[in-house]
N, CA and C atoms as an extended XYZ file, in Angstrom:
480
Properties=species:S:1:pos:R:3:atomname:S:1:resname:S:1:resid:I:1 pbc="F F F"
N        75.451       13.035      -60.120 N   UNK     1
C        74.753       12.659      -58.919 CA  UNK     1
C        74.761       13.814      -57.917 C   UNK     1
N        73.621       14.041      -57.311 N   UNK     2
C        73.484       15.140      -56.343 CA  UNK     2
C        74.111       14.723      -55.004 C   UNK     2
N        74.888       15.628      -54.473 N   UNK     3
C        75.487       15.336      -53.174 CA  UNK     3
C        74.424       15.449      -52.075 C   UNK     3
N        74.662       14.792      -50.941 N   UNK     4
C        73.676       14.875      -49.868 CA  UNK     4
C        73.472       16.324      -49.400 C   UNK     4
N        74.532       17.115      -49.344 N   UNK     5
C        74.382       18.518      -48.926 CA  UNK     5
C        73.539       19.290      -49.921 C   UNK     5
N        73.737       19.054      -51.221 N   UNK     6
C        72.937       19.701      -52.209 CA  UNK     6
C        71.459       19.320      -52.135 C   UNK     6
N        71.168       18.035      -51.883 N   UNK     7
C        69.831       17.571      -51.749 CA  UNK     7
C        69.121       18.184      -50.538 C   UNK     7
N        69.827       18.358      -49.439 N   UNK     8
C        69.304       18.963      -48.255 CA  UNK     8
C        68.906       20.410      -48.533 C   UNK     8
N        69.640       21.120      -49.402 N   UNK     9
C        69.371       22.500      -49.699 CA  UNK     9
C        68.290       22.683      -50.750 C   UNK     9
N        67.851       21.621      -51.372 N   UNK    10
C        66.810       21.667      -52.392 CA  UNK    10
C        65.547       22.135      -51.716 C   UNK    10
N        64.883       23.120      -52.267 N   UNK    11
C        63.654       23.650      -51.709 CA  UNK    11
C        62.630       23.909      -52.845 C   UNK    11
N        61.385       24.204      -52.514 N   UNK    12
C        60.416       24.504      -53.571 CA  UNK    12
C        60.713       25.835      -54.281 C   UNK    12
N        61.594       26.676      -53.778 N   UNK    13
C        61.921       27.957      -54.438 CA  UNK    13
C        60.722       28.892      -54.501 C   UNK    13
N        59.917       28.873      -53.437 N   UNK    14
C        58.817       29.794      -53.290 CA  UNK    14
C        59.396       30.992      -52.581 C   UNK    14
N        59.597       32.104      -53.247 N   UNK    15
C        60.250       33.298      -52.631 CA  UNK    15
C        59.298       34.188      -51.910 C   UNK    15
N        58.097       34.318      -52.397 N   UNK    16
C        57.071       35.187      -51.767 CA  UNK    16
C        56.183       34.254      -50.924 C   UNK    16
N        56.158       34.506      -49.579 N   UNK    17
C        55.335       33.624      -48.717 CA  UNK    17
C        53.891       33.646      -49.112 C   UNK    17
N        53.271       32.534      -49.209 N   UNK    18
C        51.847       32.474      -49.633 CA  UNK    18
C        50.908       33.374      -48.823 C   UNK    18
N        51.064       33.501      -47.476 N   UNK    19
C        50.185       34.454      -46.768 CA  UNK    19
C        50.338       35.895      -47.311 C   UNK    19
N        51.530       36.240      -47.759 N   UNK    20
C        51.710       37.600      -48.319 CA  UNK    20
C        50.978       37.715      -49.646 C   UNK    20
N        51.003       36.677      -50.458 N   UNK    21
C        50.290       36.700      -51.732 CA  UNK    21
C        48.772       36.866      -51.456 C   UNK    21
N        48.278       36.109      -50.527 N   UNK    22
C        46.861       36.169      -50.174 CA  UNK    22
C        46.486       37.575      -49.617 C   UNK    22
N        47.329       38.060      -48.708 N   UNK    23
C        47.083       39.365      -48.080 CA  UNK    23
C        47.098       40.506      -49.130 C   UNK    23
N        48.032       40.455      -50.047 N   UNK    24
C        48.133       41.528      -51.055 CA  UNK    24
C        46.886       41.535      -51.943 C   UNK    24
N        46.485       40.356      -52.450 N   UNK    25
C        45.280       40.302      -53.285 CA  UNK    25
C        44.036       40.728      -52.501 C   UNK    25
N        43.956       40.304      -51.267 N   UNK    26
C        42.818       40.689      -50.417 CA  UNK    26
C        42.784       42.223      -50.218 C   UNK    26
N        43.926       42.813      -49.914 N   UNK    27
C        44.039       44.236      -49.705 CA  UNK    27
C        43.651       44.976      -50.944 C   UNK    27
N        44.145       44.545      -52.110 N   UNK    28
C        43.780       45.196      -53.377 CA  UNK    28
C        42.262       45.087      -53.623 C   UNK    28
N        41.713       43.880      -53.399 N   UNK    29
C        40.306       43.663      -53.555 CA  UNK    29
C        39.431       44.521      -52.649 C   UNK    29
N        39.843       44.638      -51.393 N   UNK    30
C        39.125       45.465      -50.431 CA  UNK    30
C        39.204       46.943      -50.805 C   UNK    30
N        40.395       47.360      -51.241 N   UNK    31
C        40.540       48.754      -51.671 CA  UNK    31
C        39.722       49.052      -52.894 C   UNK    31
N        39.682       48.171      -53.867 N   UNK    32
C        38.853       48.374      -55.035 CA  UNK    32
C        37.366       48.406      -54.624 C   UNK    32
N        36.999       47.525      -53.739 N   UNK    33
C        35.583       47.512      -53.299 CA  UNK    33
C        35.234       48.825      -52.594 C   UNK    33
N        36.174       49.364      -51.807 N   UNK    34
C        35.963       50.625      -51.100 CA  UNK    34
C        35.698       51.772      -52.139 C   UNK    34
N        36.561       51.842      -53.115 N   UNK    35
C        36.446       52.925      -54.104 CA  UNK    35
C        35.277       52.721      -55.090 C   UNK    35
N        34.938       51.498      -55.389 N   UNK    36
C        33.834       51.230      -56.263 CA  UNK    36
C        32.488       51.227      -55.553 C   UNK    36
N        32.548       51.154      -54.237 N   UNK    37
C        31.370       51.118      -53.372 CA  UNK    37
C        30.339       50.025      -53.779 C   UNK    37
N        30.864       48.858      -54.003 N   UNK    38
C        29.949       47.723      -54.291 CA  UNK    38
C        29.536       46.996      -53.024 C   UNK    38
N        28.356       46.431      -53.050 N   UNK    39
C        27.848       45.661      -51.866 CA  UNK    39
C        27.126       44.413      -52.375 C   UNK    39
N        26.951       43.494      -51.492 N   UNK    40
C        26.187       42.245      -51.841 CA  UNK    40
C        24.705       42.494      -51.856 C   UNK    40
N        24.203       43.549      -51.247 N   UNK    41
C        22.790       43.859      -51.223 CA  UNK    41
C        22.084       43.227      -50.084 C   UNK    41
N        20.823       42.855      -50.271 N   UNK    42
C        19.946       42.317      -49.204 CA  UNK    42
C        20.490       41.062      -48.596 C   UNK    42
N        21.243       40.253      -49.291 N   UNK    43
C        21.763       39.020      -48.768 CA  UNK    43
C        22.913       39.207      -47.807 C   UNK    43
N        23.387       40.448      -47.679 N   UNK    44
C        24.606       40.747      -46.895 CA  UNK    44
C        24.470       40.291      -45.411 C   UNK    44
N        23.323       40.392      -44.818 N   UNK    45
C        23.208       40.077      -43.396 CA  UNK    45
C        23.577       38.648      -43.091 C   UNK    45
N        23.083       37.690      -43.809 N   UNK    46
C        23.429       36.310      -43.544 CA  UNK    46
C        24.813       35.986      -44.047 C   UNK    46
N        25.291       36.676      -45.068 N   UNK    47
C        26.625       36.427      -45.577 CA  UNK    47
C        27.711       36.761      -44.533 C   UNK    47
N        27.409       37.719      -43.682 N   UNK    48
C        28.356       38.071      -42.603 CA  UNK    48
C        28.604       36.849      -41.745 C   UNK    48
N        27.556       36.168      -41.386 N   UNK    49
C        27.659       34.968      -40.552 CA  UNK    49
C        28.408       33.863      -41.249 C   UNK    49
N        28.053       33.677      -42.536 N   UNK    50
C        28.780       32.677      -43.328 CA  UNK    50
C        30.283       33.029      -43.386 C   UNK    50
N        30.566       34.337      -43.549 N   UNK    51
C        31.953       34.775      -43.623 CA  UNK    51
C        32.685       34.493      -42.351 C   UNK    51
N        32.070       34.767      -41.213 N   UNK    52
C        32.722       34.467      -39.916 CA  UNK    52
C        32.958       32.930      -39.801 C   UNK    52
N        32.011       32.174      -40.205 N   UNK    53
C        32.166       30.700      -40.144 CA  UNK    53
C        33.346       30.245      -41.014 C   UNK    53
N        33.443       30.801      -42.226 N   UNK    54
C        34.524       30.396      -43.106 CA  UNK    54
C        35.883       30.819      -42.506 C   UNK    54
N        35.931       32.006      -41.923 N   UNK    55
C        37.197       32.448      -41.279 CA  UNK    55
C        37.610       31.506      -40.116 C   UNK    55
N        36.616       31.232      -39.286 N   UNK    56
C        36.920       30.341      -38.135 CA  UNK    56
C        37.377       28.943      -38.630 C   UNK    56
N        36.656       28.416      -39.611 N   UNK    57
C        37.026       27.095      -40.188 CA  UNK    57
C        38.430       27.154      -40.753 C   UNK    57
N        38.717       28.195      -41.487 N   UNK    58
C        40.079       28.343      -42.132 CA  UNK    58
C        41.148       28.379      -41.072 C   UNK    58
N        40.962       29.220      -40.039 N   UNK    59
C        42.019       29.338      -39.024 CA  UNK    59
C        42.141       28.074      -38.181 C   UNK    59
N        41.061       27.359      -37.957 N   UNK    60
C        41.134       26.094      -37.224 CA  UNK    60
C        41.976       25.057      -38.026 C   UNK    60
N        41.696       24.966      -39.313 N   UNK    61
C        42.465       24.010      -40.177 CA  UNK    61
C        43.905       24.414      -40.207 C   UNK    61
N        44.195       25.666      -40.383 N   UNK    62
C        45.617       26.134      -40.387 CA  UNK    62
C        46.318       25.759      -39.071 C   UNK    62
N        45.647       25.992      -37.920 N   UNK    63
C        46.210       25.634      -36.652 CA  UNK    63
C        46.442       24.157      -36.517 C   UNK    63
N        45.478       23.358      -36.990 N   UNK    64
C        45.596       21.892      -36.964 CA  UNK    64
C        46.805       21.486      -37.799 C   UNK    64
N        46.946       22.106      -38.966 N   UNK    65
C        48.113       21.744      -39.851 CA  UNK    65
C        49.449       22.138      -39.167 C   UNK    65
N        49.423       23.287      -38.482 N   UNK    66
C        50.673       23.710      -37.793 CA  UNK    66
C        51.071       22.699      -36.746 C   UNK    66
N        50.092       22.172      -36.015 N   UNK    67
C        50.364       21.137      -35.006 CA  UNK    67
C        50.948       19.882      -35.670 C   UNK    67
N        50.347       19.495      -36.812 N   UNK    68
C        50.877       18.293      -37.501 CA  UNK    68
C        52.267       18.478      -38.009 C   UNK    68
N        52.603       19.722      -38.497 N   UNK    69
C        53.964       19.987      -38.947 CA  UNK    69
C        54.934       19.843      -37.758 C   UNK    69
N        54.554       20.412      -36.590 N   UNK    70
C        55.420       20.348      -35.422 CA  UNK    70
C        55.626       18.893      -35.011 C   UNK    70
N        54.529       18.111      -34.984 N   UNK    71
C        54.638       16.691      -34.599 CA  UNK    71
C        55.547       15.902      -35.567 C   UNK    71
N        55.487       16.260      -36.844 N   UNK    72
C        56.304       15.571      -37.847 CA  UNK    72
C        57.748       16.091      -37.899 C   UNK    72
N        57.996       17.137      -37.093 N   UNK    73
C        59.324       17.743      -37.059 CA  UNK    73
C        59.830       18.203      -38.457 C   UNK    73
N        58.911       18.811      -39.143 N   UNK    74
C        59.230       19.389      -40.459 CA  UNK    74
C        58.759       20.857      -40.513 C   UNK    74
N        59.266       21.590      -41.496 N   UNK    75
C        58.992       23.016      -41.531 CA  UNK    75
C        57.669       23.296      -42.249 C   UNK    75
N        56.939       24.254      -41.737 N   UNK    76
C        55.704       24.680      -42.392 CA  UNK    76
C        56.003       25.749      -43.461 C   UNK    76
N        57.210       26.270      -43.447 N   UNK    77
C        57.605       27.342      -44.364 CA  UNK    77
C        57.864       26.808      -45.773 C   UNK    77
N        57.249       27.368      -46.827 N   UNK    78
C        57.377       26.767      -48.128 CA  UNK    78
C        58.734       27.086      -48.821 C   UNK    78
N        59.545       27.890      -48.223 N   UNK    79
C        60.888       28.153      -48.848 CA  UNK    79
C        61.966       27.339      -48.188 C   UNK    79
N        61.632       26.395      -47.343 N   UNK    80
C        62.624       25.571      -46.681 CA  UNK    80
C        62.423       24.087      -47.077 C   UNK    80
N        63.453       23.332      -46.835 N   UNK    81
C        63.371       21.902      -47.185 CA  UNK    81
C        62.502       21.148      -46.187 C   UNK    81
N        61.780       20.140      -46.713 N   UNK    82
C        60.928       19.261      -45.897 CA  UNK    82
C        61.709       18.053      -45.465 C   UNK    82
N        61.491       17.647      -44.236 N   UNK    83
C        62.168       16.440      -43.734 CA  UNK    83
C        61.233       15.219      -43.751 C   UNK    83
N        59.934       15.487      -43.660 N   UNK    84
C        58.927       14.407      -43.622 CA  UNK    84
C        57.675       14.786      -44.398 C   UNK    84
N        56.978       13.793      -44.880 N   UNK    85
C        55.642       14.064      -45.507 CA  UNK    85
C        54.593       13.871      -44.438 C   UNK    85
N        53.544       14.640      -44.562 N   UNK    86
C        52.354       14.495      -43.661 CA  UNK    86
C        51.172       14.035      -44.488 C   UNK    86
N        50.589       12.959      -44.052 N   UNK    87
C        49.470       12.430      -44.804 CA  UNK    87
C        48.195       12.226      -43.904 C   UNK    87
N        48.256       12.706      -42.673 N   UNK    88
C        47.163       12.543      -41.773 CA  UNK    88
C        46.411       13.843      -41.607 C   UNK    88
N        45.294       13.793      -40.848 N   UNK    89
C        44.523       14.991      -40.598 CA  UNK    89
C        44.012       15.566      -41.920 C   UNK    89
N        43.978       16.909      -42.029 N   UNK    90
C        43.511       17.526      -43.265 CA  UNK    90
C        44.307       17.134      -44.497 C   UNK    90
N        45.577       16.675      -44.304 N   UNK    91
C        46.387       16.253      -45.428 CA  UNK    91
C        45.925       14.923      -45.974 C   UNK    91
N        44.982       14.267      -45.296 N   UNK    92
C        44.376       13.026      -45.798 CA  UNK    92
C        43.298       13.254      -46.829 C   UNK    92
N        42.754       14.490      -46.853 N   UNK    93
C        41.714       14.799      -47.847 CA  UNK    93
C        42.043       15.966      -48.783 C   UNK    93
N        43.149       16.648      -48.517 N   UNK    94
C        43.637       17.700      -49.389 CA  UNK    94
C        45.188       17.745      -49.343 C   UNK    94
N        45.815       17.838      -50.483 N   UNK    95
C        47.262       17.956      -50.472 CA  UNK    95
C        47.721       19.359      -50.079 C   UNK    95
N        46.754       20.310      -50.108 N   UNK    96
C        47.068       21.712      -49.797 CA  UNK    96
C        46.063       22.322      -48.811 C   UNK    96
N        45.870       21.706      -47.665 N   UNK    97
C        44.860       22.202      -46.756 CA  UNK    97
C        45.134       23.626      -46.230 C   UNK    97
N        46.381       24.007      -46.139 N   UNK    98
C        46.668       25.352      -45.658 CA  UNK    98
C        46.251       26.392      -46.700 C   UNK    98
N        46.546       26.143      -47.972 N   UNK    99
C        46.188       27.069      -49.008 CA  UNK    99
C        44.672       27.092      -49.195 C   UNK    99
N        44.023       25.930      -49.069 N   UNK   100
C        42.608       25.861      -49.121 CA  UNK   100
C        42.023       26.702      -47.948 C   UNK   100
N        42.579       26.589      -46.809 N   UNK   101
C        42.150       27.375      -45.634 CA  UNK   101
C        42.355       28.848      -45.819 C   UNK   101
N        43.492       29.231      -46.447 N   UNK   102
C        43.710       30.662      -46.730 CA  UNK   102
C        42.645       31.204      -47.666 C   UNK   102
N        42.226       30.379      -48.635 N   UNK   103
C        41.177       30.775      -49.527 CA  UNK   103
C        39.836       30.894      -48.807 C   UNK   103
N        39.574       29.999      -47.843 N   UNK   104
C        38.338       30.117      -47.061 CA  UNK   104
C        38.335       31.421      -46.231 C   UNK   104
N        39.494       31.789      -45.669 N   UNK   105
C        39.594       33.032      -44.920 CA  UNK   105
C        39.399       34.209      -45.852 C   UNK   105
N        40.009       34.171      -46.994 N   UNK   106
C        39.857       35.259      -48.022 CA  UNK   106
C        38.396       35.457      -48.314 C   UNK   106
N        37.721       34.377      -48.667 N   UNK   107
C        36.298       34.468      -49.017 CA  UNK   107
C        35.484       34.927      -47.808 C   UNK   107
N        35.808       34.392      -46.649 N   UNK   108
C        35.097       34.794      -45.406 CA  UNK   108
C        35.235       36.295      -45.119 C   UNK   108
N        36.434       36.805      -45.278 N   UNK   109
C        36.624       38.249      -45.062 CA  UNK   109
C        35.864       39.042      -46.109 C   UNK   109
N        35.862       38.582      -47.354 N   UNK   110
C        35.085       39.271      -48.342 CA  UNK   110
C        33.607       39.320      -48.033 C   UNK   110
N        33.052       38.219      -47.472 N   UNK   111
C        31.689       38.201      -47.074 CA  UNK   111
C        31.421       39.127      -45.862 C   UNK   111
N        32.250       39.021      -44.829 N   UNK   112
C        32.017       39.828      -43.674 CA  UNK   112
C        32.210       41.300      -43.938 C   UNK   112
N        33.066       41.689      -44.882 N   UNK   113
C        33.266       43.046      -45.221 CA  UNK   113
C        32.241       43.540      -46.254 C   UNK   113
N        31.300       42.662      -46.670 N   UNK   114
C        30.314       43.000      -47.642 CA  UNK   114
C        31.007       43.570      -48.908 C   UNK   114
N        31.986       42.786      -49.374 N   UNK   115
C        32.877       43.248      -50.436 CA  UNK   115
C        32.892       42.311      -51.648 C   UNK   115
N        31.902       42.388      -52.565 N   UNK   116
C        31.907       41.507      -53.682 CA  UNK   116
C        33.083       41.735      -54.634 C   UNK   116
N        33.573       42.940      -54.739 N   UNK   117
C        34.729       43.182      -55.577 CA  UNK   117
C        35.969       42.504      -55.032 C   UNK   117
N        36.126       42.483      -53.726 N   UNK   118
C        37.211       41.725      -53.088 CA  UNK   118
C        37.064       40.228      -53.395 C   UNK   118
N        35.856       39.740      -53.350 N   UNK   119
C        35.591       38.313      -53.690 CA  UNK   119
C        36.074       37.951      -55.049 C   UNK   119
N        35.985       38.851      -56.008 N   UNK   120
C        36.463       38.647      -57.392 CA  UNK   120
C        37.983       38.394      -57.383 C   UNK   120
N        38.659       38.973      -56.434 N   UNK   121
C        40.132       38.868      -56.366 CA  UNK   121
C        40.536       37.466      -55.847 C   UNK   121
N        39.559       36.674      -55.430 N   UNK   122
C        39.898       35.295      -55.040 CA  UNK   122
C        40.343       34.500      -56.261 C   UNK   122
N        39.904       34.865      -57.439 N   UNK   123
C        40.354       34.132      -58.664 CA  UNK   123
C        41.841       34.327      -58.911 C   UNK   123
N        42.345       35.563      -59.015 N   UNK   124
C        43.815       35.680      -59.194 CA  UNK   124
C        44.603       35.132      -58.010 C   UNK   124
N        44.017       35.184      -56.833 N   UNK   125
C        44.717       34.618      -55.661 CA  UNK   125
C        44.881       33.103      -55.850 C   UNK   125
N        43.781       32.448      -56.234 N   UNK   126
C        43.833       31.012      -56.505 CA  UNK   126
C        44.890       30.732      -57.574 C   UNK   126
N        44.861       31.477      -58.661 N   UNK   127
C        45.819       31.254      -59.757 CA  UNK   127
C        47.260       31.437      -59.309 C   UNK   127
N        47.505       32.432      -58.498 N   UNK   128
C        48.870       32.638      -57.966 CA  UNK   128
C        49.315       31.500      -57.083 C   UNK   128
N        48.410       31.056      -56.196 N   UNK   129
C        48.744       29.888      -55.351 CA  UNK   129
C        48.924       28.643      -56.173 C   UNK   129
N        48.048       28.397      -57.112 N   UNK   130
C        48.090       27.165      -57.917 CA  UNK   130
C        49.367       27.070      -58.794 C   UNK   130
N        49.628       28.183      -59.538 N   UNK   131
C        50.680       28.137      -60.511 CA  UNK   131
C        52.023       28.671      -60.067 C   UNK   131
N        52.078       29.465      -59.029 N   UNK   132
C        53.351       29.971      -58.530 CA  UNK   132
C        53.796       29.105      -57.331 C   UNK   132
N        52.927       28.880      -56.389 N   UNK   133
C        53.342       28.185      -55.160 CA  UNK   133
C        53.169       26.643      -55.284 C   UNK   133
N        51.989       26.183      -55.559 N   UNK   134
C        51.718       24.714      -55.524 CA  UNK   134
C        52.473       24.002      -56.613 C   UNK   134
N        52.571       24.585      -57.814 N   UNK   135
C        53.351       23.910      -58.904 CA  UNK   135
C        54.798       23.697      -58.445 C   UNK   135
N        55.394       24.722      -57.836 N   UNK   136
C        56.772       24.556      -57.390 CA  UNK   136
C        56.904       23.568      -56.239 C   UNK   136
N        55.942       23.605      -55.340 N   UNK   137
C        56.009       22.675      -54.225 CA  UNK   137
C        55.815       21.219      -54.727 C   UNK   137
N        54.906       21.029      -55.625 N   UNK   138
C        54.699       19.644      -56.136 CA  UNK   138
C        55.950       19.123      -56.866 C   UNK   138
N        56.593       19.972      -57.668 N   UNK   139
C        57.820       19.536      -58.334 CA  UNK   139
C        58.894       19.203      -57.318 C   UNK   139
N        58.998       20.023      -56.291 N   UNK   140
C        59.991       19.780      -55.237 CA  UNK   140
C        59.672       18.465      -54.486 C   UNK   140
N        58.403       18.257      -54.104 N   UNK   141
C        58.048       17.087      -53.369 CA  UNK   141
C        58.255       15.820      -54.201 C   UNK   141
N        58.021       15.910      -55.492 N   UNK   142
C        58.348       14.775      -56.392 CA  UNK   142
C        59.830       14.451      -56.344 C   UNK   142
N        60.679       15.493      -56.366 N   UNK   143
C        62.107       15.305      -56.332 CA  UNK   143
C        62.536       14.737      -54.945 C   UNK   143
N        61.972       15.282      -53.917 N   UNK   144
C        62.372       14.974      -52.538 CA  UNK   144
C        61.898       13.623      -52.083 C   UNK   144
N        60.622       13.283      -52.383 N   UNK   145
C        60.061       12.045      -51.831 CA  UNK   145
C        59.761       10.978      -52.868 C   UNK   145
N        59.892       11.311      -54.119 N   UNK   146
C        59.732       10.364      -55.228 CA  UNK   146
C        58.422        9.564      -55.239 C   UNK   146
N        58.535        8.224      -55.240 N   UNK   147
C        57.367        7.362      -55.330 CA  UNK   147
C        56.419        7.532      -54.177 C   UNK   147
N        56.901        7.883      -53.002 N   UNK   148
C        56.033        8.088      -51.865 CA  UNK   148
C        55.062        9.259      -52.162 C   UNK   148
N        55.594       10.345      -52.716 N   UNK   149
C        54.736       11.489      -53.048 CA  UNK   149
C        53.838       11.186      -54.234 C   UNK   149
N        54.299       10.462      -55.198 N   UNK   150
C        53.508       10.100      -56.370 CA  UNK   150
C        52.311        9.276      -55.926 C   UNK   150
N        52.533        8.361      -55.002 N   UNK   151
C        51.484        7.531      -54.431 CA  UNK   151
C        50.466        8.433      -53.673 C   UNK   151
N        50.963        9.358      -52.909 N   UNK   152
C        50.088       10.299      -52.163 CA  UNK   152
C        49.276       11.092      -53.131 C   UNK   152
N        49.907       11.602      -54.228 N   UNK   153
C        49.154       12.353      -55.254 CA  UNK   153
C        47.997       11.578      -55.859 C   UNK   153
N        48.211       10.270      -56.017 N   UNK   154
C        47.188        9.422      -56.626 CA  UNK   154
C        46.020        9.162      -55.668 C   UNK   154
N        46.250        9.314      -54.374 N   UNK   155
C        45.254        9.036      -53.360 CA  UNK   155
C        44.493       10.284      -52.893 C   UNK   155
N        45.152       11.422      -52.917 N   UNK   156
C        44.620       12.627      -52.336 CA  UNK   156
C        44.572       13.752      -53.364 C   UNK   156
N        43.399       14.425      -53.457 N   UNK   157
C        43.257       15.483      -54.451 CA  UNK   157
C        44.016       16.724      -54.043 C   UNK   157
N        44.290       17.586      -55.021 N   UNK   158
C        45.057       18.787      -54.771 CA  UNK   158
C        44.304       19.743      -53.815 C   UNK   158
N        43.083       19.983      -54.059 N   UNK   159
C        42.348       20.957      -53.188 CA  UNK   159
C        41.389       20.254      -52.235 C   UNK   159
N        40.423       19.482      -52.708 N   UNK   160
C        39.498       18.746      -51.854 CA  UNK   160
C        38.728       17.739      -52.624 C   UNK   160
């Protein structure tokens, strides 16, 4: 049987913060784009506006989620233990709205920077988030909240 102290210390074991993962892949993608000198072409003008919109949307959702974490008195940091589940706001339509928002910002920056090579790096970014971060978090949340989280998983999709 797990002692209460041991259970409190149980975490998702995500050692690299997800924003760092996203930033590293974005930086590599932008650097590759710079050296390869690729561009979106004629469509680039309107893509800049789409990119700005995606960035704004992403940051607004992240801010909204941060407020919900504060209201629920639980940590937004993925390497710490959760005290409460959040099922309202963006968490009502995505189990991972912050990671979804990070991907929106990633794609938005790729568009505004006219960087199709950077956009290609959204694929390994998604894979790193899905299989390194989200897989660990889901296993942790199943341990931490049990049937409550399983019920939430059955109602709300992983991404959208």
